[in-house]
TORDRENTOR-571100 format. One line per field, with one value per residue: residue number from 1; x, z, y of N, C-alpha, C, CB in turn; residue in three letters. Coordinates in steps of 0.1 Angstrom, whole numbers, plus 5000, padded with zeros to 4 digits. Glycine has a CB too. Example, Ala and Ser with C-alpha at 12.3 -4.5 7.8 and 13.67 -1.06 7.14 Angstrom:
REM residues 2
num <- 1:2
n_X <- 5132:5128
n_Z <- 5078:5071
n_Y <- 4943:4978
ca_X <- 5123:5137
ca_Z <- 5078:5071
ca_Y <- 4955:4989
c_X <- 5132:5129
c_Z <- 5078:5079
c_Y <- 4967:5000
cb_X <- 5113:5141
cb_Z <- 5090:5057
cb_Y <- 4955:4994
residu <- ALA:SER
//
This chain:
REM residues 270
num <- 1:2:3:4:5:6:7:8:9:10:11:12:13:14:15:16:17:18:19:20:21:22:23:24:25:26:27:28:29:30:31:32:33:34:35:36:37:38:39:40:41:42:43:44:45:46:47:48:49:50:51:52:53:54:55:56:57:58:59:60:61:62:63:64:65:66:67:68:69:70:71:72:73:74:75:76:77:78:79:80:81:82:83:84:85:86:87:88:89:90:91:92:93:94:95:96:97:98:99:100:101:102:103:104:105:106:107:108:109:110:111:112:113:114:115:116:117:118:119:120:121:122:123:124:125:126:127:128:129:130:131:132:133:134:135:136:137:138:139:140:141:142:143:144:145:146:147:148:149:150:151:152:153:154:155:156:157:158:159:160:161:162:163:164:165:166:167:168:169:170:171:172:173:174:175:176:177:178:179:180:181:182:183:184:185:186:187:188:189:190:191:192:193:194:195:196:197:198:199:200:201:202:203:204:205:206:207:208:209:210:211:212:213:214:215:216:217:218:219:220:221:222:223:224:225:226:227:228:229:230:231:232:233:234:235:236:237:238:239:240:241:242:243:244:245:246:247:248:249:250:251:252:253:254:255:256:257:258:259:260:261:262:263:264:265:266:267:268:269:270
n_X <- 4959:4944:4962:4965:4948:4956:4970:4968:4962:4954:4933:4915:4910:4897:4874:4860:4859:4844:4811:4790:4776:4792:4808:4837:4854:4846:4855:4883:4887:4880:4900:4922:4916:4918:4946:4958:4947:4950:4975:4977:4983:4959:4953:4958:4939:4915:4927:4942:4922:4903:4904:4927:4942:4929:4947:4946:4938:4960:4980:4972:4981:5006:5027:5034:5062:5076:5065:5061:5064:5072:5092:5098:5130:5147:5142:5148:5155:5160:5163:5133:5126:5117:5135:5133:5144:5137:5133:5129:5105:5085:5080:5062:5062:5085:5121:5128:5151:5168:5172:5157:5155:5131:5120:5103:5084:5079:5061:5049:5024:5024:5041:5051:5052:5059:5067:5092:5100:5074:5052:5047:5028:5042:5040:5055:5068:5091:5116:5115:5136:5133:5122:5143:5162:5147:5143:5169:5183:5209:5220:5229:5217:5193:5165:5135:5102:5075:5044:5031:5010:5018:5016:4996:5005:5004:5000:5005:4985:4963:4956:4932:4914:4907:4926:4950:4944:4945:4972:4985:5007:5034:5070:5105:5129:5149:5176:5179:5197:5197:5209:5232:5233:5212:5185:5160:5127:5097:5069:5033:5009:4980:4950:4923:4900:4880:4854:4847:4818:4795:4772:4738:4738:4764:4771:4775:4799:4834:4868:4900:4911:4938:4953:4969:4979:4980:4991:4987:5006:4991:4979:4957:4941:4948:4948:4941:4946:4938:4956:4954:4926:4891:4864:4835:4840:4859:4855:4842:4863:4881:4866:4865:4892:4897:4883:4899:4922:4954:4983:5007:5035:5069:5097:5130:5120:5100:5067:5055:5042:5033:5035:5019:5009:4978:4955:4923:4898:4872:4845:4825:4793:4772
n_Z <- 5161:5153:5142:5116:5099:5103:5094:5067:5040:5042:5060:5046:5024:5037:5046:5023:5007:5018:5031:5040:5064:5081:5112:5126:5142:5130:5105:5109:5117:5092:5075:5087:5082:5054:5050:5064:5052:5024:5019:5008:5011:5028:5015:4989:4982:4966:4942:4935:4928:4947:4962:4950:4918:4902:4904:4883:4862:4860:4853:4827:4812:4789:4800:4824:4836:4854:4878:4911:4943:4978:5007:5016:5020:5025:5027:5012:5007:4982:4976:4960:4956:4963:4971:4970:4982:4974:4985:4964:4963:4950:4916:4889:4865:4841:4844:4873:4898:4926:4945:4940:4929:4933:4921:4931:4927:4951:4972:4992:4997:4992:5011:5013:4995:4998:5027:5050:5057:5053:5035:5000:4969:4940:4913:4886:4862:4834:4836:4819:4798:4806:4831:4844:4846:4861:4885:4892:4884:4873:4840:4829:4844:4850:4854:4873:4881:4899:4897:4917:4929:4930:4908:4909:4927:4960:4996:5006:5021:5013:4989:4968:4965:4938:4924:4932:4920:4893:4891:4897:4908:4906:4901:4907:4914:4886:4888:4907:4929:4946:4979:4985:5009:5025:5010:5001:5012:5005:5023:5019:5009:5021:5002:5002:5026:5052:5076:5105:5104:5127:5141:5156:5180:5189:5193:5218:5225:5230:5221:5210:5182:5170:5139:5117:5084:5049:5021:4988:4956:4940:4957:4971:5001:5009:5028:5062:5097:5132:5157:5182:5201:5204:5221:5203:5182:5164:5138:5125:5125:5108:5084:5079:5074:5051:5032:5028:5007:4989:4977:4964:4982:4975:4965:4960:4940:4927:4926:4953:4974:5008:5043:5072:5102:5115:5132:5144:5156:5179:5191:5219:5213:5227
n_Y <- 5153:5176:5193:5186:5199:5225:5257:5280:5271:5243:5246:5263:5247:5225:5237:5243:5220:5200:5190:5217:5217:5203:5201:5218:5201:5176:5181:5181:5155:5143:5153:5141:5114:5114:5119:5097:5075:5076:5088:5112:5147:5167:5192:5186:5168:5171:5180:5158:5140:5131:5101:5097:5087:5058:5028:5010:5026:5043:5025:5019:5040:5050:5064:5052:5040:5025:5001:4991:4975:4982:4992:5026:5034:5056:5091:5120:5156:5179:5211:5219:5193:5160:5131:5098:5067:5035:5001:4976:4951:4937:4936:4949:4962:4975:4986:4983:4983:4966:4986:5016:5049:5075:5105:5134:5164:5190:5213:5241:5233:5206:5189:5163:5133:5107:5087:5079:5044:5035:5013:5010:5010:5018:5039:5052:5076:5079:5103:5134:5155:5182:5179:5166:5187:5206:5192:5186:5163:5141:5140:5116:5097:5070:5081:5081:5094:5111:5130:5157:5143:5118:5101:5082:5064:5049:5044:5010:4998:5012:5003:4988:4957:4951:4965:4951:4927:4933:4939:4914:4887:4896:4902:4896:4923:4936:4933:4914:4893:4865:4858:4831:4815:4824:4827:4851:4853:4867:4874:4864:4888:4901:4906:4904:4905:4890:4888:4868:4847:4845:4822:4825:4811:4813:4839:4851:4843:4850:4856:4843:4826:4807:4800:4778:4781:4773:4791:4790:4790:4807:4824:4816:4803:4772:4752:4747:4746:4742:4758:4770:4765:4774:4768:4759:4777:4770:4758:4779:4798:4785:4785:4812:4820:4807:4822:4843:4861:4864:4881:4860:4844:4852:4836:4840:4857:4843:4831:4811:4783:4789:4786:4799:4816:4827:4850:4848:4868:4869:4888:4897:4905:4913
ca_X <- 4950:4939:4972:4965:4941:4961:4976:4958:4959:4946:4920:4907:4905:4888:4861:4854:4858:4835:4798:4790:4771:4801:4815:4852:4860:4844:4864:4896:4887:4880:4914:4931:4913:4924:4960:4962:4942:4954:4988:4977:4980:4945:4951:4959:4930:4907:4935:4946:4911:4897:4912:4938:4938:4929:4960:4944:4938:4974:4987:4968:4988:5019:5037:5038:5074:5079:5055:5067:5060:5083:5093:5106:5141:5152:5135:5157:5150:5170:5155:5119:5126:5118:5142:5129:5150:5129:5138:5119:5102:5077:5081:5052:5065:5097:5134:5130:5162:5165:5171:5152:5152:5120:5120:5090:5083:5072:5058:5044:5011:5026:5053:5057:5043:5063:5071:5101:5096:5061:5052:5039:5028:5048:5038:5063:5072:5105:5118:5119:5148:5129:5120:5157:5168:5139:5145:5183:5187:5220:5215:5233:5210:5181:5157:5120:5096:5061:5040:5028:5000:5024:5013:4987:5011:4998:5004:5000:4972:4952:4953:4920:4915:4906:4939:4959:4941:4950:4986:4990:5017:5046:5083:5117:5136:5156:5190:5179:5206:5194:5220:5232:5230:5199:5176:5150:5113:5087:5056:5021:5002:4965:4943:4909:4897:4866:4852:4841:4804:4790:4758:4732:4741:4778:4773:4779:4813:4845:4881:4909:4916:4951:4952:4981:4973:4989:4987:4994:5013:4981:4974:4945:4943:4946:4947:4941:4944:4937:4967:4948:4912:4882:4852:4824:4843:4870:4851:4840:4876:4886:4858:4868:4905:4896:4878:4910:4931:4967:4994:5015:5048:5079:5110:5139:5113:5091:5055:5056:5034:5038:5028:5019:4998:4968:4947:4909:4893:4857:4841:4811:4785:4760
ca_Z <- 5149:5149:5135:5102:5092:5106:5083:5059:5028:5046:5066:5036:5016:5045:5047:5010:5000:5026:5033:5047:5077:5089:5122:5124:5147:5120:5093:5113:5116:5078:5070:5093:5074:5040:5051:5068:5043:5010:5018:5000:5020:5026:5006:4975:4980:4955:4930:4931:4924:4958:4968:4941:4906:4904:4899:4870:4852:4859:4845:4813:4805:4784:4808:4836:4832:4864:4888:4920:4957:4987:5017:5014:5029:5028:5020:5013:5000:4976:4972:4959:4951:4972:4966:4979:4978:4977:4984:4956:4967:4939:4904:4879:4852:4840:4849:4887:4905:4941:4951:4930:4933:4927:4923:4932:4930:4963:4974:5005:4999:4991:5017:5012:4989:5004:5041:5053:5064:5049:5023:4989:4955:4934:4899:4882:4848:4831:4837:4806:4799:4813:4845:4850:4849:4872:4897:4896:4882:4864:4826:4826:4853:4845:4864:4873:4890:4899:4899:4931:4934:4931:4896:4912:4938:4973:5006:5003:5028:5007:4976:4968:4960:4923:4918:4933:4910:4881:4891:4897:4918:4904:4898:4914:4906:4874:4892:4920:4931:4959:4986:4984:5021:5030:5000:5007:5010:5007:5027:5012:5012:5020:4993:5004:5040:5055:5090:5108:5105:5139:5142:5167:5193:5193:5193:5231:5228:5227:5223:5199:5176:5162:5128:5108:5071:5037:5010:4976:4947:4934:4967:4978:5013:5004:5039:5075:5109:5145:5167:5196:5200:5212:5220:5195:5171:5156:5124:5120:5122:5095:5072:5078:5068:5037:5023:5026:4995:4991:4967:4969:4987:4965:4969:4949:4930:4921:4935:4959:4985:5021:5055:5081:5112:5115:5144:5142:5168:5181:5201:5225:5207:5236
ca_Y <- 5153:5189:5200:5181:5209:5238:5264:5286:5263:5232:5250:5268:5236:5217:5244:5244:5208:5191:5195:5230:5215:5196:5209:5218:5188:5166:5184:5177:5140:5140:5155:5130:5102:5116:5118:5084:5064:5078:5093:5125:5158:5172:5203:5181:5157:5174:5181:5145:5132:5124:5091:5094:5081:5044:5022:5004:5037:5048:5015:5019:5051:5047:5071:5045:5033:5014:4998:4981:4977:4981:5003:5038:5032:5069:5102:5132:5167:5188:5222:5216:5179:5149:5120:5086:5055:5024:4987:4970:4938:4931:4945:4946:4968:4984:4982:4986:4975:4963:4999:5025:5063:5082:5120:5140:5178:5193:5227:5244:5226:5192:5187:5149:5123:5094:5088:5068:5032:5031:5004:5017:5005:5030:5041:5064:5078:5083:5118:5141:5164:5194:5175:5164:5200:5212:5184:5184:5149:5140:5137:5103:5087:5065:5086:5080:5103:5112:5143:5160:5134:5104:5093:5071:5056:5051:5034:4997:4995:5019:4997:4980:4943:4951:4969:4940:4916:4938:4938:4901:4884:4904:4895:4901:4934:4931:4929:4906:4882:4860:4852:4817:4809:4827:4833:4859:4850:4878:4867:4867:4900:4900:4915:4902:4901:4885:4887:4855:4847:4837:4819:4831:4805:4815:4853:4855:4838:4859:4851:4843:4813:4808:4791:4777:4779:4772:4799:4784:4799:4816:4833:4811:4795:4758:4743:4754:4738:4750:4758:4773:4763:4782:4759:4763:4787:4765:4757:4793:4804:4779:4789:4826:4822:4802:4832:4853:4859:4870:4880:4848:4846:4852:4830:4844:4864:4834:4827:4798:4781:4794:4783:4810:4816:4839:4852:4852:4873:4869:4897:4896:4916:4916
c_X <- 4947:4949:4972:4958:4945:4968:4965:4953:4950:4933:4910:4901:4895:4874:4854:4851:4849:4822:4798:4784:4780:4808:4830:4858:4858:4853:4878:4897:4888:4894:4923:4929:4919:4939:4964:4958:4947:4969:4989:4974:4966:4943:4953:4948:4921:4915:4940:4934:4905:4906:4924:4934:4939:4942:4958:4944:4952:4982:4984:4975:5002:5030:5041:5050:5079:5068:5060:5061:5073:5083:5101:5118:5146:5145:5144:5151:5162:5163:5140:5117:5126:5124:5140:5136:5142:5136:5127:5117:5094:5077:5070:5055:5078:5110:5137:5141:5159:5164:5168:5149:5140:5121:5106:5091:5075:5070:5053:5031:5012:5039:5059:5047:5046:5069:5081:5095:5081:5061:5043:5038:5031:5045:5046:5066:5086:5106:5121:5131:5145:5128:5134:5163:5161:5142:5159:5188:5198:5215:5218:5226:5197:5170:5142:5114:5081:5057:5036:5018:5006:5021:5004:4993:5004:5003:4998:4987:4960:4948:4942:4922:4916:4920:4950:4957:4946:4965:4992:5001:5030:5059:5094:5122:5146:5170:5191:5188:5204:5207:5220:5228:5217:5190:5164:5136:5105:5074:5044:5016:4987:4959:4928:4907:4883:4865:4845:4826:4799:4775:4752:4736:4755:4781:4778:4793:4823:4858:4889:4912:4928:4951:4965:4975:4984:4983:4995:5000:5004:4975:4961:4949:4939:4943:4948:4938:4944:4950:4963:4933:4904:4868:4840:4827:4854:4866:4848:4853:4882:4879:4862:4881:4905:4890:4888:4917:4943:4974:5003:5029:5058:5092:5119:5131:5102:5079:5057:5046:5041:5029:5030:5008:4990:4960:4933:4903:4878:4854:4827:4803:4773:4763
c_Z <- 5144:5140:5120:5094:5096:5094:5073:5047:5032:5051:5056:5027:5024:5045:5034:5003:5006:5028:5043:5061:5086:5099:5120:5130:5137:5108:5097:5112:5101:5072:5075:5085:5060:5041:5054:5059:5029:5009:5011:5010:5017:5016:4991:4972:4968:4942:4925:4928:4935:4964:4960:4929:4908:4898:4885:4859:4850:4851:4831:4805:4801:4792:4820:4832:4841:4874:4898:4934:4966:4996:5012:5024:5034:5020:5023:5005:4995:4969:4972:4954:4962:4965:4975:4973:4983:4976:4977:4960:4956:4928:4894:4865:4852:4846:4863:4892:4920:4949:4940:4936:4926:4931:4922:4935:4943:4964:4988:5008:4997:4997:5016:5005:4995:5018:5044:5061:5061:5036:5013:4977:4947:4919:4895:4867:4846:4830:4823:4809:4807:4828:4852:4854:4861:4885:4901:4894:4871:4850:4823:4835:4847:4855:4862:4884:4890:4899:4914:4937:4934:4919:4898:4923:4951:4983:5003:5009:5022:4993:4977:4962:4945:4917:4920:4923:4897:4880:4890:4907:4917:4902:4907:4907:4896:4878:4904:4919:4945:4966:4986:4997:5027:5020:5007:5002:5014:5011:5019:5017:5010:5011:4995:5018:5041:5070:5093:5109:5116:5138:5155:5180:5197:5195:5207:5234:5223:5229:5210:5195:5168:5152:5121:5094:5060:5026:4998:4967:4939:4944:4974:4991:5010:5016:5052:5086:5121:5153:5181:5194:5209:5210:5213:5183:5162:5141:5118:5116:5109:5083:5069:5070:5053:5027:5021:5013:4996:4977:4972:4974:4975:4971:4957:4937:4923:4931:4940:4970:4998:5032:5065:5091:5111:5128:5140:5155:5168:5193:5206:5220:5216:5244
c_Y <- 5166:5196:5197:5191:5223:5244:5269:5278:5251:5235:5255:5257:5228:5224:5244:5231:5197:5197:5207:5228:5207:5205:5208:5206:5177:5168:5179:5162:5136:5142:5145:5117:5103:5113:5104:5073:5065:5082:5106:5136:5163:5183:5199:5171:5159:5174:5167:5135:5125:5114:5088:5087:5066:5038:5016:5015:5042:5038:5015:5030:5046:5053:5063:5036:5022:5013:4988:4984:4976:4993:5014:5037:5046:5079:5114:5144:5175:5199:5218:5202:5169:5137:5108:5074:5043:5010:4980:4955:4930:4941:4940:4951:4976:4979:4986:4977:4973:4976:5009:5039:5068:5097:5126:5155:5181:5208:5229:5236:5211:5188:5173:5140:5109:5096:5076:5057:5028:5023:5011:5007:5018:5029:5053:5064:5081:5098:5123:5150:5176:5190:5172:5177:5206:5205:5182:5170:5149:5135:5122:5092:5083:5069:5084:5089:5103:5127:5145:5150:5120:5096:5082:5062:5059:5041:5021:4993:5002:5013:4987:4966:4943:4955:4958:4929:4920:4937:4924:4899:4892:4895:4902:4914:4928:4926:4921:4894:4876:4855:4837:4810:4812:4834:4840:4854:4862:4872:4871:4881:4899:4910:4914:4897:4897:4883:4873:4857:4838:4835:4825:4825:4806:4830:4858:4851:4848:4853:4851:4828:4815:4797:4790:4774:4779:4781:4794:4795:4809:4826:4828:4803:4781:4749:4751:4745:4747:4747:4760:4773:4772:4774:4766:4772:4782:4765:4770:4800:4798:4783:4804:4827:4817:4811:4843:4850:4868:4872:4869:4853:4845:4846:4832:4850:4855:4831:4813:4796:4786:4791:4795:4808:4828:4838:4856:4856:4873:4879:4894:4907:4920:4929
cb_X <- 4938:4935:4986:4959:4926:4970:4986:4963:4971:4954:4923:4914:4917:4894:4864:4862:4871:4842:4789:4782:4757:4812:4810:4857:4853:4829:4864:4899:4875:4870:4919:4928:4898:4921:4966:4956:4927:4945:4997:4966:4991:4940:4962:4972:4921:4900:4948:4954:4915:4884:4904:4949:4948:4917:4965:4930:4929:4980:4984:4953:4989:5020:5032:5026:5086:5093:5041:5082:5049:5096:5098:5098:5152:5167:5121:5171:5141:5179:5159:5112:5137:5104:5157:5114:5165:5116:5141:5122:5094:5062:5095:5038:5053:5094:5145:5117:5176:5176:5184:5140:5164:5106:5130:5081:5078:5079:5048:5042:5001:5026:5052:5060:5046:5073:5059:5113:5098:5051:5047:5046:5014:5063:5023:5077:5063:5110:5128:5107:5153:5116:5112:5165:5166:5124:5138:5185:5175:5231:5221:5248:5207:5181:5159:5116:5101:5054:5027:5023:4988:5019:5026:4984:5026:4982:5001:5011:4973:4955:4966:4908:4904:4895:4944:4958:4926:4945:4992:4995:5020:5048:5087:5128:5143:5156:5198:5165:5221:5184:5221:5246:5241:5200:5172:5152:5109:5086:5054:5010:5008:4959:4947:4903:4900:4863:4843:4847:4798:4794:4756:4717:4737:4787:4761:4770:4815:4843:4881:4922:4904:4964:4940:4991:4963:4991:4991:4984:5021:4970:4971:4937:4935:4957:4958:4931:4955:4925:4979:4954:4908:4880:4847:4815:4847:4875:4838:4832:4886:4885:4843:4870:4916:4889:4866:4919:4922:4976:5001:5017:5052:5081:5108:5147:5122:5098:5042:5071:5030:5040:5032:5017:5005:4959:4953:4901:4898:4852:4842:4812:4780:4757
cb_Z <- 5153:5161:5140:5101:5094:5118:5076:5053:5021:5055:5077:5027:5012:5059:5051:5000:4998:5039:5038:5040:5076:5080:5136:5131:5160:5116:5090:5128:5123:5071:5075:5108:5073:5035:5061:5082:5043:5004:5011:4989:5018:5039:5009:4973:4993:4956:4933:4942:4913:4954:4970:4948:4895:4897:4909:4870:4856:4873:4851:4812:4814:4770:4812:4841:4830:4872:4882:4920:4962:4980:5030:5016:5022:5026:5026:5008:5009:4965:4957:4951:4941:4978:4963:4979:4985:4968:4998:4941:4980:4943:4897:4884:4847:4845:4840:4895:4903:4946:4959:4922:4931:4932:4912:4943:4918:4976:4964:5007:4990:4976:5032:5026:4974:4995:5051:5061:5079:5048:5027:4985:4951:4937:4894:4890:4842:4818:4847:4801:4785:4808:4846:4839:4837:4868:4895:4909:4878:4869:4816:4827:4867:4842:4865:4876:4887:4912:4890:4933:4925:4943:4890:4900:4939:4971:5020:5006:5043:5006:4970:4962:4965:4918:4925:4948:4910:4878:4904:4883:4918:4916:4883:4916:4916:4863:4894:4922:4928:4958:5000:4981:5031:5043:4990:5003:5018:4995:5042:5014:5003:5034:4979:4994:5050:5047:5096:5122:5091:5151:5142:5165:5192:5183:5189:5241:5220:5235:5229:5202:5167:5171:5118:5112:5068:5032:5013:4968:4937:4927:4961:4969:5025:4995:5039:5075:5110:5153:5162:5202:5202:5208:5234:5204:5178:5160:5124:5131:5134:5097:5075:5091:5076:5037:5029:5038:4982:5000:4964:4958:4998:4959:4972:4945:4920:4916:4928:4965:4987:5019:5062:5073:5126:5103:5154:5135:5171:5183:5197:5241:5193:5245
cb_Y <- 5145:5197:5197:5168:5207:5238:5255:5299:5258:5223:5260:5278:5227:5215:5259:5253:5202:5187:5185:5240:5208:5188:5205:5231:5184:5166:5199:5182:5134:5148:5169:5128:5100:5130:5127:5081:5063:5088:5083:5125:5169:5177:5214:5175:5156:5187:5189:5139:5123:5118:5079:5086:5085:5038:5012:4997:5049:5050:5001:5021:5063:5051:5084:5036:5043:5018:4994:4982:4968:4980:4997:5052:5024:5069:5104:5129:5176:5180:5226:5226:5177:5145:5123:5084:5054:5023:4981:4971:4937:4928:4944:4951:4977:4997:4987:4985:4982:4955:5003:5019:5071:5076:5126:5134:5186:5188:5233:5258:5231:5188:5190:5144:5122:5087:5088:5074:5033:5043:4990:5030:4999:5032:5041:5064:5089:5076:5122:5149:5168:5200:5162:5157:5210:5212:5171:5189:5140:5131:5146:5101:5094:5049:5101:5065:5117:5105:5146:5174:5134:5097:5088:5063:5059:5050:5039:4986:4999:5034:4990:4987:4935:4960:4982:4935:4913:4952:4945:4897:4869:4912:4896:4891:4943:4941:4942:4901:4887:4848:4858:4812:4812:4836:4823:4873:4838:4888:4869:4857:4912:4900:4913:4893:4913:4872:4898:4849:4842:4845:4803:4830:4790:4809:4861:4849:4825:4872:4837:4850:4807:4808:4795:4765:4790:4758:4814:4776:4791:4808:4846:4801:4801:4753:4732:4766:4726:4746:4767:4786:4749:4797:4755:4770:4800:4752:4748:4801:4802:4763:4788:4833:4816:4788:4838:4854:4862:4862:4894:4838:4836:4866:4814:4832:4869:4821:4830:4796:4766:4810:4770:4823:4815:4838:4862:4840:4887:4855:4911:4895:4912:4904
residu <- MET:SER:SER:LEU:CYS:ASP:GLY:ASN:VAL:ASP:ARG:ASP:TRP:CYS:ARG:THR:ALA:VAL:PRO:THR:ASP:MET:THR:MET:PRO:ALA:VAL:VAL:ARG:PHE:CYS:ALA:TYR:VAL:LEU:LEU:SER:THR:GLY:VAL:PRO:PRO:SER:LEU:TYR:ALA:GLU:CYS:GLY:GLY:GLU:GLY:ARG:PRO:ILE:ALA:ALA:SER:LEU:SER:LYS:ASP:THR:ALA:ALA:VAL:VAL:PHE:SER:GLY:PRO:ALA:MET:ASN:VAL:ASP:HIS:ARG:GLY:MET:THR:GLN:ILE:THR:ARG:PHE:ARG:VAL:GLU:ARG:ARG:TRP:LYS:GLY:PRO:ALA:THR:GLN:GLU:THR:LEU:ILE:TYR:THR:PRO:ILE:SER:ALA:THR:SER:PRO:ALA:VAL:PHE:VAL:ARG:ASP:ARG:GLN:TYR:VAL:VAL:ILE:ALA:HIS:ARG:LEU:SER:ALA:LYS:GLU:ARG:ILE:ARG:LEU:GLY:VAL:ALA:SER:ASN:ALA:ASP:GLY:PHE:GLY:THR:ASP:VAL:CYS:GLY:ASP:GLY:ALA:ARG:PRO:ILE:GLU:ALA:VAL:VAL:GLU:GLN:ASP:PHE:ARG:ALA:LEU:GLY:PRO:GLY:HIS:ALA:PRO:ILE:ASP:TYR:ARG:PRO:PRO:VAL:ARG:SER:PRO:ARG:VAL:ILE:PRO:PRO:LEU:LYS:ILE:LYS:ASP:ALA:ALA:PRO:LEU:GLN:LEU:ASP:ASP:THR:ARG:ARG:LEU:ALA:GLY:THR:VAL:ILE:VAL:GLU:MET:ALA:VAL:ASP:ALA:THR:GLY:LYS:VAL:SER:ASP:ALA:THR:ILE:LEU:ARG:SER:LEU:THR:GLY:LEU:ASP:GLN:THR:ALA:LEU:GLU:CYS:VAL:LYS:ARG:TRP:GLU:TYR:LEU:PRO:ALA:LEU:PHE:ASN:GLY:VAL:PRO:VAL:PRO:TYR:ARG:MET:THR:ALA:VAL:VAL:LYS:PHE:GLY:ASN:ARG:GLU
//
């Protein structure tokens, strides 16, 4: 963890951008939080607007040419350019194909915007002629890219519920051709969580309840049943999961109902 704030740039930023009474160990923890929760290197945290630009604000700009979610399959570097190949799972805007390349400028203070195998909501603009030359992109390619802050893109776990609601369920990539024998189902993605509400007479109970539930095509939990019971807490577990909300499952790119299991954990608070 301590290495996250090592180096002159990060350490200088950490010392000036956080409260002066914060001890260095606390600064290190703060830098670690910034990097892990936002995907933004600590030295760029202030430059990128704290937690990054809100997705809704980024979408309102005409420059947002493609918006999609999916894992970073491969991350390569060509000089001062990061080239990330994404497998597009949900598309909200623009001509994103099943595999889409995103070009990002990098420097000594912004070593990586995207990390391989991590899931992202990506917002990118269409590269201008000057950007193509600077980033080394062929003139005949339909290139998309971000600035050093990712144009508002961020790891999927850092996207807030309001942004997911603004995005909606999404669509398949424009060139999606589902396999005939094994069509692909993208499972629901939770956008609203809720902890179980235990009554006073059950607060001493601890354990796990396993629930089977149905998530409808709008992302609501429409039905839930107990698979593994815990005396006194089954009803609480059912009420808990029915407060969860999701982006719906996509079957061949279309929102569909989906059955899944979930674990509700209860801890002894005494």
